[in-house]
C-alpha positions in Angstrom: -29.2 -0.5 -5.1 -28.9 0.6 -1.4 -25.4 1.9 -0.8 -24.3 1.7 -4.4 -23.5 4.7 -6.6 -22.1 5.7 -9.9 -19.1 8.0 -9.2 -17.9 10.8 -11.4 -14.1 11.3 -11.7 -14.3 14.2 -9.3 -15.3 11.9 -6.4 -12.9 9.1 -7.1 -10.2 10.6 -4.8 -12.5 10.5 -1.8 -14.1 7.0 -2.4 -10.8 5.3 -3.4 -9.1 6.7 -0.3 -11.9 5.3 1.8 -11.4 1.9 0.2 -7.7 2.0 0.9 -8.2 3.1 4.5 -10.4 0.1 5.1 -7.5 -2.2 3.9 -9.4 -3.4 0.9 -6.5 -4.2 -1.5 -8.1 -3.3 -4.9 -11.0 -2.1 -6.9 -12.6 -3.2 -10.2 -13.5 -0.3 -12.5 -16.4 -0.2 -14.9 -17.1 2.8 -17.1 -20.2 4.6 -18.5 -19.3 6.6 -21.5 -21.1 9.8 -22.6 -21.8 8.3 -26.0 -22.2 4.8 -27.4 -21.9 3.5 -31.0 -22.2 0.3 -32.9 -18.5 -0.6 -32.3 -18.0 0.7 -28.8 -15.2 3.1 -29.8 -15.2 4.9 -26.5 -13.9 1.8 -24.8 -10.4 2.2 -26.2 -10.3 6.0 -26.2 -7.1 6.8 -24.3 -9.0 9.8 -22.8 -12.1 7.7 -22.0 -13.9 7.4 -18.7 -12.1 4.3 -17.4 -8.7 5.6 -18.5 -9.3 8.8 -16.6 -10.6 6.8 -13.6 -7.5 4.6 -13.5 -5.2 7.6 -13.4 -7.3 9.3 -10.7 -7.1 6.3 -8.5 -3.4 5.7 -9.1 -2.6 9.4 -8.4 -4.2 9.3 -5.0 -3.8 5.7 -3.6 -1.7 2.6 -3.8 -4.7 0.4 -4.6 -4.5 -2.4 -7.0 -6.6 -1.4 -10.1 -8.5 -4.0 -12.1 -10.5 -3.0 -15.1 -13.4 -4.7 -16.9 -12.7 -5.4 -20.5 -15.9 -5.7 -22.5 -18.0 -3.8 -25.0 -21.6 -4.1 -23.6 -21.4 -0.7 -21.8 -20.0 1.0 -24.8 -22.1 -0.4 -27.7 -25.5 1.0 -28.8 -26.8 -2.5 -29.1 -25.7 -3.6 -25.6 -23.9 -6.8 -26.7 -20.4 -7.8 -25.6 -19.0 -8.1 -29.1 -19.3 -6.6 -32.6 -22.4 -7.4 -34.5 -22.6 -8.6 -38.1 -26.0 -9.6 -39.5 -27.4 -9.7 -36.0 -24.7 -12.2 -34.9 -21.6 -11.8 -32.8 -18.4 -11.5 -34.9 -16.1 -13.3 -32.5 -12.8 -12.8 -34.3 -13.3 -9.1 -35.1 -14.3 -8.5 -31.5 -10.9 -9.9 -30.3 -9.1 -7.1 -32.1 -11.1 -4.5 -30.2 -10.7 -6.2 -26.8 -6.9 -6.1 -27.4 -7.1 -2.4 -28.0 -9.2 -1.9 -24.8 -6.7 -3.9 -22.7 -3.7 -2.0 -24.1 -5.4 1.4 -23.5 -6.1 0.4 -19.9 -2.6 -0.9 -19.3 -1.2 2.4 -20.7 -3.3 4.3 -18.2 -1.9 2.3 -15.4 -4.2 -0.7 -14.8 -2.5 -3.5 -12.9 -4.9 -6.2 -14.0 -7.3 -6.4 -17.0 -10.4 -8.5 -16.7 -12.1 -9.6 -19.9 -15.7 -10.4 -19.2 -17.0 -10.7 -22.8 -16.7 -14.5 -23.1 -15.5 -14.4 -26.7 -13.4 -17.5 -27.7 -9.7 -16.8 -27.7 -9.8 -13.4 -26.1 -7.3 -14.2 -23.3 -4.7 -15.2 -25.9 -5.5 -12.1 -28.1 -5.1 -9.8 -25.1 -2.0 -11.4 -23.8 -0.4 -11.1 -27.3 -1.4 -7.4 -27.6 0.0 -6.6 -24.1 3.2 -8.5 -24.6 3.9 -6.9 -28.0 3.6 -3.5 -26.4 5.9 -4.2 -23.4 3.1 -4.8 -20.8 4.2 -8.3 -20.0 3.7 -7.6 -16.3 0.0 -6.6 -16.7 -2.0 -9.5 -15.4 -5.2 -11.0 -16.9 -8.0 -12.0 -14.6 -10.4 -13.9 -16.9 -14.1 -14.1 -16.4 -13.5 -17.8 -17.4 -16.8 -19.3 -16.3 -19.4 -16.6 -16.7 -22.9 -17.9 -16.8 -26.0 -16.6 -18.5 -27.7 -15.4 -15.3 -30.7 -13.5 -14.0 -28.6 -12.4 -11.1 -27.0 -9.6 -13.3 -30.3 -7.6 -13.5 -29.5 -4.6 -11.1 -26.1 -4.1 -12.7 -27.5 -4.0 -16.2 -30.0 -1.4 -15.2 -27.4 0.7 -13.5 -24.9 0.5 -16.5 -27.6 0.7 -19.2 -26.0 -2.4 -20.7 -28.9 -4.8 -21.4 -29.0 -6.0 -25.0 -31.4 -4.2 -27.3 -32.2 -7.5 -29.1 -31.8 -11.2 -28.3 -29.7 -12.3 -25.3 -26.2 -13.4 -24.5 -26.7 -17.2 -24.6 -24.5 -17.6 -27.7 -21.4 -16.6 -25.7 -22.3 -16.9 -22.0 -22.9 -20.4 -20.5 -26.1 -22.2 -19.7 -26.5 -22.5 -15.9 -26.8 -26.3 -15.8 -23.4 -27.0 -17.6 -20.4 -27.5 -15.4 -18.3 -29.4 -18.0 -18.3 -26.4 -20.3 -17.1 -24.2 -17.4 -14.1 -26.5 -16.8 -13.3 -26.5 -20.5 -13.5 -22.7 -20.7 -11.2 -22.3 -17.6 -8.7 -24.7 -19.1 -8.6 -22.9 -22.4 -8.1 -19.5 -20.6 -5.3 -20.9 -18.5 -3.5 -22.2 -21.6 -3.9 -18.8 -23.3 -2.2 -17.0 -20.4 -4.8 -16.1 -17.7 -3.2 -15.4 -14.4 -6.4 -15.5 -12.4 -9.7 -17.3 -13.3 -13.1 -16.2 -12.2 -16.5 -17.8 -11.7 -19.5 -15.5 -12.1 -22.1 -15.4 -10.4 -20.9 -16.8 -7.1 -23.7 -17.8 -4.8 -25.6 -20.2 -7.1 -22.3 -21.5 -8.5 -20.3 -22.5 -5.4 -19.9 -26.0 -6.8 -18.3 -24.5 -9.9 -15.8 -22.5 -7.8 -14.9 -25.7 -5.9 -14.5 -27.7 -9.0 -12.4 -25.0 -10.7 -10.1 -24.5 -7.7 -9.8 -28.2 -7.0 -9.0 -29.2 -10.7 -6.6 -26.4 -11.7 -5.2 -24.9 -8.5 -5.1 -21.5 -10.0 -5.8 -18.2 -8.2 -9.6 -18.2 -8.4 -12.0 -15.2 -8.0 -15.7 -15.3 -7.2 -17.9 -12.5 -8.3 -20.6 -11.8 -5.7 -22.9 -10.1 -8.3 -25.6 -7.4 -8.0 -28.6 -9.7 -7.8 -27.1 -11.6 -4.9 -26.4 -8.3 -3.1 -29.9 -7.0 -3.8 -31.7 -10.0 -2.5 -30.0 -9.8 0.9 -30.6 -6.1 1.1 -34.3 -6.5 0.1 -34.9 -9.4 2.6 -33.1 -7.4 5.3 -35.3 -4.3 4.6 -38.4 -6.5 5.0 -37.0 -7.7 8.4 -36.8 -11.3 7.2 -33.1 -11.9 7.7 -30.2 -10.5 9.8 -28.3 -8.6 7.1 -24.9 -8.7 8.9 -25.0 -12.4 9.6 -26.3 -13.3 6.1 -23.6 -11.2 4.5 -20.9 -12.8 6.5 -22.2 -16.3 5.9 -22.6 -15.7 2.2 -19.0 -14.3 1.7 -17.6 -17.1 3.9 -19.3 -19.7 1.7 -17.4 -18.4 -1.3 -14.1 -18.5 0.5 -14.9 -22.0 1.8 -15.7 -23.1 -1.8 -12.2 -22.1 -2.8 -12.2 -18.5 -3.8 -8.9 -16.7 -3.2 -10.5 -13.3 -4.3 -14.0 -12.1 -3.7 -15.4 -9.2 -5.8 -18.4 -7.9 -3.9 -20.8 -4.9 -3.5 -20.5 -5.7 0.2 -16.8 -4.9 0.3 -17.0 -1.5 2.1 -19.7 -2.6 4.4 -17.9 -5.8 5.4 -14.5 -4.2 5.8 -16.1 -1.6 8.1 -17.2 -4.1 10.6 
């Protein structure tokens, strides 16, 4: 996508310093391992790509570091959980998610953000962190994550599309808001410190309902497809990119988002 890059560890010092100089408070790190396997073992390798990235950012800035906790970028099949007989094994996946979160916390992550949508994962991660003296590591849960076509550009960039089937058995159908509220409530009860709605633009009503009902710190994820549409329309001369960007981000804030995760962050902060 325009203005978006996959950075090697050697360039993190430069880009993270730019983020800090623009007064953006934090970053969310995703990793692309050199190798993938059926169980995503590189995800919890203490010398893995994300673990190295955390340390590189922390060594050079005071940025808040958030890390994505999921298996889709690390598994050869591209699913967010472990597979048994072509089905997701929810409970076995929880054990791995706990190991990933602990590995990230050891590397210095301030917040871990499970995006897998497995049932019970917030509780499993909270237990693993607490049992290893990381009680102060926060959990930002992808609590209401919908099965969405807006993720397309990210999946291409991260090579994380499923090799078979789709993710509708663990992500939510786009028309269901009651399930979103149930998922958020469960994650809060399990120990989530921040809850997230993803995507943002087509789900502003969900952000509003979540914030209004629970009053929790709420994040909105302005995803790759939302960013790409504005960039494409701007390139064609159909919209004023700056004004559309500002209006879009404001709509998320107005809906109730306390935190906005966006590909526009550097561009917006530079204005």
